[in-house]
N, CA and C atoms as a LAMMPS dump frame, in Angstrom:
ITEM: TIMESTEP
0
ITEM: NUMBER OF ATOMS
231
ITEM: BOX BOUNDS ff ff ff
-5.0000000000000000e+02 5.0000000000000000e+02
-5.0000000000000000e+02 5.0000000000000000e+02
-5.0000000000000000e+02 5.0000000000000000e+02
ITEM: ATOMS id mol type element x y z
1 1 1 N 2.628 11.604 -0.071
2 1 2 C 1.807 10.878 -0.998
3 1 3 C 0.625 10.33 -0.229
4 2 1 N -0.469 10.073 -0.915
5 2 2 C -1.703 9.634 -0.275
6 2 3 C -1.86 8.126 -0.405
7 3 1 N -2.122 7.457 0.714
8 3 2 C -2.339 6.011 0.744
9 3 3 C -3.766 5.728 1.187
10 4 1 N -4.411 4.798 0.49
11 4 2 C -5.736 4.34 0.887
12 4 3 C -5.736 2.821 0.835
13 5 1 N -6.037 2.194 1.983
14 5 2 C -6.115 0.737 2.071
15 5 3 C -7.58 0.38 2.303
16 6 1 N -8.144 -0.386 1.365
17 6 2 C -9.565 -0.72 1.39
18 6 3 C -9.733 -2.236 1.447
19 7 1 N -10.628 -2.703 2.323
20 7 2 C -10.986 -4.124 2.38
21 7 3 C -12.49 -4.247 2.153
22 8 1 N -12.977 -5.475 2.144
23 8 2 C -14.408 -5.711 1.964
24 8 3 C -15.227 -5.106 3.107
25 9 1 N -14.602 -4.925 4.27
26 9 2 C -15.32 -4.385 5.428
27 9 3 C -15.251 -2.862 5.518
28 10 1 N -14.419 -2.229 4.685
29 10 2 C -14.339 -0.771 4.706
30 10 3 C -12.927 -0.25 4.537
31 11 1 N -12.749 1.033 4.806
32 11 2 C -11.445 1.692 4.67
33 11 3 C -10.635 1.447 5.947
34 12 1 N -9.466 0.811 5.792
35 12 2 C -8.597 0.533 6.935
36 12 3 C -7.663 1.696 7.24
37 13 1 N -7.257 2.419 6.196
38 13 2 C -6.4 3.589 6.384
39 13 3 C -6.561 4.507 5.186
40 14 1 N -6.578 5.802 5.461
41 14 2 C -6.595 6.809 4.406
42 14 3 C -5.85 8.011 4.942
43 15 1 N -4.724 8.38 4.289
44 15 2 C -3.965 9.527 4.746
45 15 3 C -2.632 9.667 4.047
46 16 1 N -1.889 10.659 4.501
47 16 2 C -0.578 10.957 3.932
48 16 3 C 0.486 10.044 4.545
49 17 1 N 1.373 9.521 3.684
50 17 2 C 2.488 8.676 4.127
51 17 3 C 3.758 9.114 3.417
52 18 1 N 4.901 8.784 4.018
53 18 2 C 6.174 9.089 3.365
54 18 3 C 6.698 7.903 2.564
55 19 1 N 6.241 6.691 2.934
56 19 2 C 6.618 5.494 2.173
57 19 3 C 5.636 4.384 2.495
58 20 1 N 5.557 3.414 1.589
59 20 2 C 4.751 2.215 1.821
60 20 3 C 5.464 1.03 1.175
61 21 1 N 5.583 -0.064 1.923
62 21 2 C 6.192 -1.284 1.428
63 21 3 C 5.1 -2.337 1.316
64 22 1 N 5.049 -2.996 0.158
65 22 2 C 3.961 -3.912 -0.154
66 22 3 C 4.496 -5.295 -0.534
67 23 1 N 3.732 -6.358 -0.227
68 23 2 C 4.142 -7.721 -0.588
69 23 3 C 3.697 -8.073 -2.01
70 24 1 N 4.439 -7.62 -3.002
71 24 2 C 4.086 -7.868 -4.398
72 24 3 C 4.146 -9.34 -4.759
73 25 1 N 3.449 -9.716 -5.822
74 25 2 C 3.413 -11.101 -6.272
75 25 3 C 4.809 -11.617 -6.639
76 26 1 N 5.698 -10.718 -7.056
77 26 2 C 7.066 -11.114 -7.417
78 26 3 C 8.08 -10.7 -6.35
79 27 1 N 7.603 -10.299 -5.191
80 27 2 C 8.486 -9.883 -4.101
81 27 3 C 8.082 -8.533 -3.546
82 28 1 N 8.607 -8.244 -2.382
83 28 2 C 8.299 -7 -1.678
84 28 3 C 8.895 -5.795 -2.416
85 29 1 N 8.158 -4.671 -2.415
86 29 2 C 8.683 -3.445 -3.023
87 29 3 C 8.188 -2.236 -2.242
88 30 1 N 8.959 -1.154 -2.328
89 30 2 C 8.64 0.076 -1.611
90 30 3 C 8.285 1.184 -2.589
91 31 1 N 7.252 1.938 -2.248
92 31 2 C 6.811 3.078 -3.051
93 31 3 C 7.136 4.343 -2.27
94 32 1 N 7.826 5.282 -2.941
95 32 2 C 8.168 6.582 -2.365
96 32 3 C 7.507 7.684 -3.192
97 33 1 N 7.593 8.899 -2.716
98 33 2 C 7.064 10.068 -3.43
99 33 3 C 7.544 10.063 -4.88
100 34 1 N 6.669 10.395 -5.819
101 34 2 C 6.958 10.496 -7.252
102 34 3 C 7.342 9.168 -7.896
103 35 1 N 6.88 8.055 -7.339
104 35 2 C 7.124 6.729 -7.912
105 35 3 C 6.428 6.631 -9.262
106 36 1 N 7.003 5.851 -10.167
107 36 2 C 6.373 5.614 -11.465
108 36 3 C 5.036 4.903 -11.273
109 37 1 N 4.118 5.142 -12.184
110 37 2 C 2.814 4.486 -12.127
111 37 3 C 2.978 2.985 -12.284
112 38 1 N 2.163 2.232 -11.541
113 38 2 C 2.186 0.771 -11.672
114 38 3 C 0.903 0.172 -11.143
115 39 1 N 0.636 -1.046 -11.574
116 39 2 C -0.476 -1.851 -11.089
117 39 3 C 0.115 -3.209 -10.787
118 40 1 N -0.116 -3.737 -9.578
119 40 2 C 0.492 -5.012 -9.18
120 40 3 C -0.465 -5.835 -8.344
121 41 1 N -0.36 -7.152 -8.492
122 41 2 C -1.059 -8.074 -7.595
123 41 3 C -0.242 -8.162 -6.307
124 42 1 N -0.924 -8.413 -5.198
125 42 2 C -0.259 -8.582 -3.911
126 42 3 C -0.465 -10.011 -3.431
127 43 1 N 0.55 -10.543 -2.752
128 43 2 C 0.437 -11.872 -2.142
129 43 3 C 0.249 -11.699 -0.638
130 44 1 N 0.029 -12.79 0.057
131 44 2 C -0.111 -12.728 1.518
132 44 3 C 1.17 -12.163 2.124
133 45 1 N 1.018 -11.294 3.106
134 45 2 C 2.17 -10.673 3.755
135 45 3 C 1.741 -9.474 4.572
136 46 1 N 2.647 -8.502 4.677
137 46 2 C 2.414 -7.325 5.505
138 46 3 C 2.644 -6.065 4.684
139 47 1 N 1.698 -5.133 4.777
140 47 2 C 1.888 -3.795 4.231
141 47 3 C 2.445 -2.945 5.368
142 48 1 N 3.548 -2.259 5.099
143 48 2 C 4.169 -1.393 6.107
144 48 3 C 4.211 0.021 5.552
145 49 1 N 3.712 0.99 6.328
146 49 2 C 3.733 2.368 5.86
147 49 3 C 4.162 3.296 6.989
148 50 1 N 4.748 4.424 6.605
149 50 2 C 5.228 5.403 7.579
150 50 3 C 4.391 6.674 7.454
151 51 1 N 3.796 7.062 8.579
152 51 2 C 2.982 8.266 8.629
153 51 3 C 3.246 8.983 9.943
154 52 1 N 3.498 10.262 9.878
155 52 2 C 3.762 11.048 11.086
156 52 3 C 4.965 10.559 11.86
157 53 1 N 5.948 9.992 11.165
158 53 2 C 7.158 9.502 11.824
159 53 3 C 6.996 8.147 12.492
160 54 1 N 5.817 7.536 12.384
161 54 2 C 5.563 6.224 12.981
162 54 3 C 5.32 5.191 11.89
163 55 1 N 5.811 3.978 12.119
164 55 2 C 5.612 2.883 11.177
165 55 3 C 4.399 2.063 11.621
166 56 1 N 3.488 1.832 10.691
167 56 2 C 2.28 1.049 10.934
168 56 3 C 2.289 -0.156 9.997
169 57 1 N 1.606 -1.245 10.392
170 57 2 C 1.535 -2.428 9.547
171 57 3 C 0.101 -2.94 9.452
172 58 1 N -0.175 -3.595 8.327
173 58 2 C -1.465 -4.248 8.091
174 58 3 C -1.163 -5.596 7.444
175 59 1 N -1.642 -6.696 8.039
176 59 2 C -1.488 -8.021 7.442
177 59 3 C -2.539 -8.212 6.359
178 60 1 N -2.12 -8.824 5.24
179 60 2 C -3.037 -9.029 4.12
180 60 3 C -2.914 -10.467 3.607
181 61 1 N -3.994 -10.946 2.994
182 61 2 C -4.007 -12.272 2.376
183 61 3 C -3.852 -12.192 0.862
184 62 1 N -3.647 -10.99 0.35
185 62 2 C -3.518 -10.767 -1.085
186 62 3 C -4.334 -9.554 -1.483
187 63 1 N -4.274 -9.204 -2.765
188 63 2 C -5.036 -8.069 -3.263
189 63 3 C -4.356 -7.436 -4.461
190 64 1 N -4.602 -6.139 -4.632
191 64 2 C -4.042 -5.377 -5.749
192 64 3 C -3.653 -3.989 -5.265
193 65 1 N -2.681 -3.382 -5.966
194 65 2 C -2.296 -2.004 -5.671
195 65 3 C -2.204 -1.23 -6.984
196 66 1 N -2.639 0.019 -6.943
197 66 2 C -2.538 0.939 -8.074
198 66 3 C -1.789 2.167 -7.591
199 67 1 N -0.659 2.47 -8.23
200 67 2 C 0.146 3.642 -7.892
201 67 3 C 0.068 4.604 -9.068
202 68 1 N -0.378 5.846 -8.804
203 68 2 C -0.512 6.816 -9.883
204 68 3 C -0.546 8.226 -9.298
205 69 1 N 0.362 9.092 -9.753
206 69 2 C 0.399 10.507 -9.347
207 69 3 C 0.399 10.695 -7.829
208 70 1 N 1.309 10.01 -7.142
209 70 2 C 1.471 10.102 -5.682
210 70 3 C 0.214 9.672 -4.922
211 71 1 N -0.57 8.794 -5.515
212 71 2 C -1.725 8.184 -4.864
213 71 3 C -1.536 6.676 -4.933
214 72 1 N -1.579 6.024 -3.783
215 72 2 C -1.416 4.573 -3.692
216 72 3 C -2.743 4.008 -3.194
217 73 1 N -3.442 3.287 -4.063
218 73 2 C -4.726 2.69 -3.706
219 73 3 C -4.544 1.187 -3.603
220 74 1 N -4.834 0.643 -2.412
221 74 2 C -4.64 -0.785 -2.144
222 74 3 C -5.999 -1.404 -1.843
223 75 1 N -6.32 -2.47 -2.548
224 75 2 C -7.544 -3.23 -2.3
225 75 3 C -7.101 -4.604 -1.822
226 76 1 N -7.481 -4.963 -0.587
227 76 2 C -7.008 -6.205 0.005
228 76 3 C -8.151 -7.166 0.279
229 77 1 N -7.775 -8.451 0.397
230 77 2 C -8.746 -9.499 0.738
231 77 3 C -9.041 -9.457 2.209
């Protein structure tokens, strides 16, 4: 699935991932391949994603995520 993390300063990550865990407003949740479509607010926390067998993290102060057709678009503060 394709993940794109965008901030006010530019694109922080764009590429294929096997999973992404996000700090949702109602708690942390993980998105896997073929996840149902959703739109969620994000709270302060850590986005964790796995790409190429390695786990990467990005700290965020909040934002939004849109999941649709194996594309995860994250806009962070």
